[in-house]
LUMRO-217685 format. One record per atom (N, C-alpha, C, O): x, y, z; residue in one letter. Coordinates in steps of 0.001 Angstrom, whole numbers, plus 500000, padded with zeros to 6 digits. Atoms other than C-alpha are relative to their C-alpha. Example, Ala and Ser with C-alpha at 12.3 -4.5 7.8 and 13.67 -1.06 7.14 Angstrom:
<rs>
500890498810500000A
512300495500507800A
500900501200500000A
501936501181500665A
499180498810499940S
513670498940507140S
499230501090500730S
499739502198500899S
</rs>
This chain:
<rs>
500938500645500769M
196373470455917731M
498386499984500779M
497419499226500865M
501445499262499550A
193670472304919361A
499126500018498924A
499752500365497923A
501156499689500928G
190495472418917119G
499937498735498948G
499167498849497995G
500217501073500672L
190860469088915508L
498849499736499682L
498247499780500755L
501006500300500199K
187724468181913920K
499522498465500916K
498696498227501797K
500395501206499663Q
187788464686914474Q
501619499141500202Q
502165499008499107Q
499189500446499928S
190857462930915663S
500089498758501204S
499196498779502052S
500312500871498791E
191587459839918163E
501368499364500132E
502027499122499121E
499074500093499718I
194444458761920110I
499901498568500657I
498815498356501196I
499620501281499263I
195539455144921557I
500849500275501052I
501831500902500653I
499102499836499059I
197302455327924937I
499942498384500017I
499044497615499675I
499579502038499661G
198899451454925793G
501086500601501110G
501631501673501374G
499165499994498966E
200786450532928472E
501471499688500152E
502140499503501169E
498863500253500378G
203788449955926703G
500574500250498615G
499900501040497953G
500149499685501409I
205365450006923275I
499740498794499326I
500192498797498181I
500519500660500860T
203912446941922130T
499114500439499529T
499218500487498303T
501414499361500644E
200327448559921574E
500732501018499124E
500392500933497944E
499676498924500677K
202214451507920259K
500629499410498351K
500323499911497269K
499919500605501353Y
203679449361917434Y
498815498909499246Y
498509498964498054Y
501011500775500799Y
201049446741916652Y
499183501028499731Y
498780500780498595Y
501327499067500527F
198435449669916199F
500950500615498772F
500625500462497594F
499468499922501059T
201064451036914293T
500023499308498330T
499888499783497202T
499808501213501005S
201529447757912184S
498510500022499039S
498531499808497827S
501013500192500534L
197737447889911476L
499445501646499335L
498234501778499511L
500071498546500351R
197527451761910014R
499587499992498280R
498973500811497596R
500397499764501411D
197410450565906527D
499069499440499367D
498859499682498178D
501144500567500035I
194487448426906707I
498560500715500592I
497439500587500099I
501243499507498723L
192208450471909857L
499317500767498842L
499983501065497850L
500565498692500684V
189355452950908133V
500276500981501039V
500952501929500638V
499372499118499213I
189969454838911014I
501403499927500785I
501520499246501804I
499080499457499524K
193312456032911747K
500603500477501446K
501422501396501442K
499435499029499056P
194193457032915050P
501038500925499860P
502087500491499383P
499182499277500291A
195965460290915044A
501378500072500426A
502363500644499960A
498377500473499079S
198739459033917576S
499886498836500914S
498839498599501516S
499945501064498933V
199759456068919666V
500984500621500819V
501988501245500476V
499241499521498875R
201067456905922741R
500253499233501362R
499364498582501911R
499820500851498878L
202612455399925661L
499610500171500968L
499925501348501138L
500850499527499305K
200574455558928700K
501160499593501399K
501653498478501566K
499477500053498976P
202430455957931749P
499715498659501218P
498504498452501129P
500051501031499568Y
202525452871934186Y
499227500034501321Y
499116498965501920Y
500849499727498891N
200384454221937113N
498688500726499795N
498731501676499014N
501275499520500233M
196582455127937272M
499823501606500333M
498731502135500122M
500431498553499785E
197147458983938377E
500771500148498863E
500237501138498363E
499235499178501022E
199671459604935396E
498815499575499015E
498396500486498301E
500847500406501205L
197242457945933113L
498332500935499932L
497667501344498980L
500983498833499658G
194435460090934535G
500386501172499328G
499684501731498485G
499573498205500575K
196537463494933713K
500206499563498757K
500011500606498132K
499508500067501208A
197532462054930343A
498582499726499451A
498731499988498258A
501590500173500312I
193361461271929633I
499525501741500081I
498810502205499194I
500343498554499895R
192930465138930735R
500765501030498800R
500322501843497988R
498769499109501020D
196135466625928824D
499589499564498545D
499662500460497704D
500135499823501374Y
195108464949925507Y
498531500209499743Y
498127500150498582Y
501330499777500375S
191404465642925956S
500079501532499381S
499547502033498390S
499700498298500497K
192645469388925811K
500503500432499213K
500554501654499077K
499258499497501166M
194653469184922751M
499222499609499070M
499752499587497959M
500842499900500903G
191718468503920984G
499684498854498950G
499297498895497782G
500734500983500208Y
191083464994920873Y
499059499464499905Y
498646499689501043Y
500885499845500156T
188101463732919941T
499552498581500628T
498462498393501168T
500473501250499242K
188084460201921187K
501652499443501020K
502517499321500153K
499142501257499366I
190867458241923452I
499380498797500251I
498215498601500597I
500084501497500220H
191126454686923260H
501171499555501088H
502366499739500854H
498637500219498973C
193209453468926486C
499901498459500125C
498815497935500372C
499841501221500207L
194428449959926231L
500476499459501582L
501165500186502297L
499869499890498576I
194646448374929612I
500299498155500391I
499447497271500314I
499458501397499555D
196677444997930787D
499756499735501411D
500303500281502369D
500624500123498407M
194869443648933795M
500872499035500576M
500166498366501331M
499126500960499586D
197996441230934825D
500713500831501342D
500930500389502471D
499411498982498740N
199529444217936962N
498743500025501044N
499145499918502202N
500828499566499212K
196079444787938685K
499320498717500474K
499301498481501682K
500476501163499094V
194557441786939495V
500806499232500835V
501767498676500303V
499282500342498997G
195879440508942652G
500231500899500874G
500338500557502052G
499363499128499238N
196884443687943894N
498577501459499914N
498134502250499081N
501304499174499284Q
193933445599945954Q
500114501273499674Q
499075501863499378Q
499880498779499829A
195421448811945772A
500074500712498878A
499428501757498804A
500276499979501697M
196016449111941880M
498684499616499875M
498012500609499597M
501207500427500697M
192831447309941140M
498861501523500261M
498309502238499425M
500967498930499338A
190716449946943485A
500353501603499560A
499518502505499643A
499471498596500758K
193096453155941767K
499070499774498648K
498301500648498250K
500304500137501280Y
192053451300938370Y
498678500095499782Y
498418500718498753Y
501254500089499839R
188377450837939025R
499375501440500066R
498497501804499283R
500368498577499662K
187907454494940427K
499984500713498280K
498971501196497774K
499753499044500701L
189705456065937214L
498848499555498723L
498235500339497999L
500720501016500828K
187769453099935105K
498277500979500118K
497711501297499072K
501331499883499520Q
184283454443936674Q
500223501775499497Q
499368502251498750Q
499844498655500229T
185327458062936204T
500117500872498435T
499751502017498171T
499934499541501575Y
186160458366932195Y
499463498916499275Y
499107499265498150Y
500172500679500994N
185210455046930801N
498588500307499226N
497555500390499890N
501035499592500518G
182749455904928282G
498651501088500083G
497451501049499812G
500830499059499867K
181815459176929189K
501272501437499267K
502486501428499066K
499049498515500330T
183123462988927960T
501072500592500624T
500858500802501818T
498763499162498696V
186104464630929641V
499141501235500278V
498556501818499364V
500651498782499574S
184522467501931715S
500717501081499187S
501929501239499331S
499347498381500646G
185109471025929323G
500679499573498859G
501613500256498438G
499779500611501590T
185665468924926011T
499169499260499543T
498293498705500206T
500906500784500646D
184121467284923542D
500550497853499726D
500081496856499177D
499027501334499997C
186866464195924092C
498810498386500325C
498106498533501324C
500329500685499219E
185200460860924626E
501018498694500439E
501958498350499722E
498801501169500020V
187077457712926345V
499784498488500523V
499276498054501556V
500538501495499628K
186825454163926281K
500918499322500551K
502080499647500308K
498545500713499547F
188946451716928122F
499807498478499134F
498707498089498740F
500056501482500590Y
189636448160926519Y
501051499370500702Y
502209499630500375Y
499510501207499613E
190893445370928715E
500399498642499627E
499533497947499096E
499766500950500195S
192978442442928383S
500441499414500982S
501271500047501634S
499709501061499095H
193388439575930692H
500804499049499492H
500257498439498573H
499246499421499544P
196378438737930970P
500725501742499447P
501345502621500045P
499039499047501079S
197749441323928438S
499809500131498256S
499203499205497717S
500394500179500833I
197664442384925007I
500427498756498872I
499885498673497769I
499788501209500882E
199248439096923423E
499056498748500264E
499160497628499765E
501339500912499952L
196187437313924478L
499490500036498695L
499287498964498127L
500278499564501280F
195147438901921297F
500159499628499013F
499366499347498114F
498991500384500854F
197884438085919556F
499918498377499739F
500252497829498689F
499882501508499787S
197500434421920468S
498663499757499021S
498597498891498148S
501240500361500856Y
193913434742918964Y
500083499842498295Y
499483499266497387Y
499629500318501939Y
195411435089915506Y
499754498669499634Y
498939498322498779Y
499658501495499789F
196214431535916006F
498885499029500214F
498695498089499442F
500494500793499391E
193848430012917912E
499192500399501354E
499839501032502188E
500648499847498723Y
190920430225920863Y
500048498828500735Y
499928497632500467Y
499761501075498922S
191480428843923993S
499437500856501694S
499822501929502158S
500131499049499209T
189754429633927057T
500921499889501431T
500615500327502540T
499320500401498707A
192695428323929345A
500315501418500451A
500356502339499635A
499457498869499140E
193779431050931968E
501339500084499383E
501939499015499281E
498748499909500336N
196957432305930581N
500803501323500908N
500304502383501286N
499081499038499809T
199959434128931839T
500651500732499358T
501061500280498289T
499391498896500913N
201487436998930555N
501531499549499229N
501956499939498142N
498692500494500341D
204953435111930407D
499550498648499180D
500234498310498214D
500305501164500729G
203187431913929193G
499359500100498327G
499505499245497454G
500550499356501158L
201265433959926247L
501593500348499105L
501841499910497982L
498811499584500580K
204845435476925480K
500721499152499098K
501079499380497943K
499191501241500517K
206585432002925036K
499389499029498903K
499963498367498038K
500415500996501290K
204068430173922991K
499577500903498764K
499046500417497766K
500185499380501346L
203770433207920570L
501643500208499555L
502041500433498412L
498656500268500361H
207403433039920716H
500424498532499067H
501203498452498117H
500023501491500604N
207117429165919727N
499423500139498395N
499900499607497392N
500413500208501141K
204941429990917082K
500737500734498955K
501177500304497889K
499422498611501651C
206319433471914959C
501269500192500627C
502077500593499788C
498779499049499483G
209306434491917228G
500048501177500517G
501030501920500535G
500696498975499459Y
207315436952918838Y
501047500085501435Y
501495499121502057Y
499251499258498652D
209335439277921915D
499763501143499880D
499366501652498831D
500469499101499788T
208879442040923289T
501051500832499821T
500579501928500123T
499080499300499953S
212216443769922792S
499591501399498782S
498805501250497846S
500244498945501150E
212103447167920650E
500761499406498631E
500237499612497536E
499936500311501257K
214025445612918113K
499635499278498874K
499922499427497686K
500825500677500512Y
211889443092917286Y
498237500671499623Y
497547500439498630Y
501376498976500128L
208524445406917643L
500388500648499037L
499564500565498126L
500212498892500966S
209962448063915342S
500391499585498742S
500606500421497864S
499705500164501336K
210795446031912505K
498461500025499533K
497492499947500287K
501682499890500248P
207547446308910204P
499367498504499833P
500244497652499693P
501550499887499916S
204992444785910117S
499584498784501678S
499753497569501580S
500173500759499108L
204100443188913476L
498809499396499864L
498902498340500489L
501721500002500567H
200210442667912338H
500793498723498769H
500698497497498816H
499672501060501003G
202110441225909053G
500511498077500045G
500257497102499338G
499506500848500112R
204043438739910408R
499282498758500758R
499453497579500446R
500939500853499657F
201539437118912577F
499187499527498560F
499616498434498192F
500495499879502079V
199616437081908536V
501051498933500082V
500677497834500490V
499035501132500714E
202735435023907616E
500291498780500475E
500741497813499861E
499637501376499305Q
203002432570910322Q
498630499360500163Q
498400498682501165Q
501446500669500217G
199366431428909430G
498561500703500933G
497472500177501159G
501319499496498941G
197076433864911780G
499535501166499020G
500035501852498128G
500981499170500478C
194333435709911002C
499373501482500692C
498877501233501791C
500537499118499718L
193093439202911691L
498539499927500559L
498109500310501647L
501662500250499954K
189469438411911475K
499762498954501023K
498886499247501836K
499866501047499018D
189937435168913630D
500016500933501372D
499033501103502094D
499469499412498889A
191558437155916287A
498895501099500406A
498841501348501610A
500898499337499660I
188825439483916337I
498667499404500562I
498020499694501568I
501212501165499477S
186115436933916589S
500518499382500474S
500193498416499783S
499129500952498772N
188367434826919223N
499770500959500974N
499262500483501989N
500096498834498850A
188259438213921375A
498713500040500575A
498439499998501774A
501460499796499644K
184463438576920984K
499521499290500981K
499044499717502033K
500200501397498891M
183966434867922576M
500426500356501216M
499660500546502161M
499477499690498674S
186699435695925196S
498910500834500822S
498521500416501913S
501007498917498986V
184130438777926494V
498645499019499808V
498277498567500893V
501503500849499259N
180626436611926144N
500498499084500680N
499500498584501199N
500052501005498985V
182191433965928292V
500029500243501099V
499482499631502017V
499609499258498757R
183385436063930684R
498762500466500570R
497848501159500121R
501200498909499152E
181276436740933837E
500294501276500499E
501417501639500851E
499471498505499572N
181049440208934794N
500981499863501116N
501255498932501874N
498642499652499039N
183884441781936716N
500780498452500382N
501457498453501410N
498871501098499797N
185739438277936774N
501238500141498824N
501389500107497603N
498821499855500747Y
189082438782936363Y
500967498680500057Y
502038498581499459Y
499603501296500036N
189968435368937059N
500017499065498620N
500311497870498654N
499593500707501503C
190078434355933103C
500672500803498997C
501055501960499171C
499153499758501312S
191707434779929822S
498801500782499225S
497795500196498825S
501158499683501179Y
189627437573927669Y
500628501472499648Y
501521502054500264Y
498865498802500448T
190705440665925756T
498587500791499034T
497783500207498306T
500869499154500385E
188494443675924698E
500840500504498533E
500405501536498022E
499354499047501081V
190808444650921666V
499617499489498575V
499911499995497492V
500873500251501488G
188967442984918964G
498854501167499889G
498444501562498797G
501258499521500281E
186090445141919836E
500687501676499622E
499967502513499077E
499548498736500469L
188429448335919299L
500150499941498348L
499660500663497480L
499911500434501489I
189341446958916094I
499100500023499261I
499317500187498060I
501006499773500728D
186213447058915091D
498991501001500020D
498217501376499139D
500078498547500413Y
185294449888915931Y
500621501162499019Y
500059502171498593Y
498735499243500442L
188472451357914294L
499494499431498060L
499843500087497079L
499975500160501105G
187184449378911173G
501365498986499155G
502500499296499518G
499159500928501047V
189316446660908558V
499704500287498598V
498671499766498178V
500168500204501203K
189521447449905141K
499658498666499358K
499515498587498138K
</rs>
């Protein structure tokens, strides 16, 4: 893949991110060249960033669930160091820019914003239960791999435009570096990629 003029990749923390962004490909203006799963520790994420940047990607978007970092001082310290090293910067020796997008507790908050905005502090399990009750959502590969996760949200009355707007609102009301609230920056990424 070396020598690509413009290609982008999303590195997520699990299969949910992979299937969600795959379900958006037909409506995105910028289509990430690939959606890869990120390993579950910060050292391996740093290695993945360096490896993908050397492959010729021009942008790497890292989707970060904060629920497994908040309350874990060691994990949070490693995360902050990694973010400080790469977020908003070009990887040394490459033309590849890196951007981090956080969700607290997880990307499921963005999914819930398809249906309603809430400032309530949520747990990952609570969000999954709420989404399951709304649209049958679960995180099994069997469910996620069915065509179109985004389409299923819309079929149940959800709206991507609302999700993006609600996500922006969640970021705007969040105090800087306050991780004890629900917020998601996924709307910022989708805004950047553009929706037809």
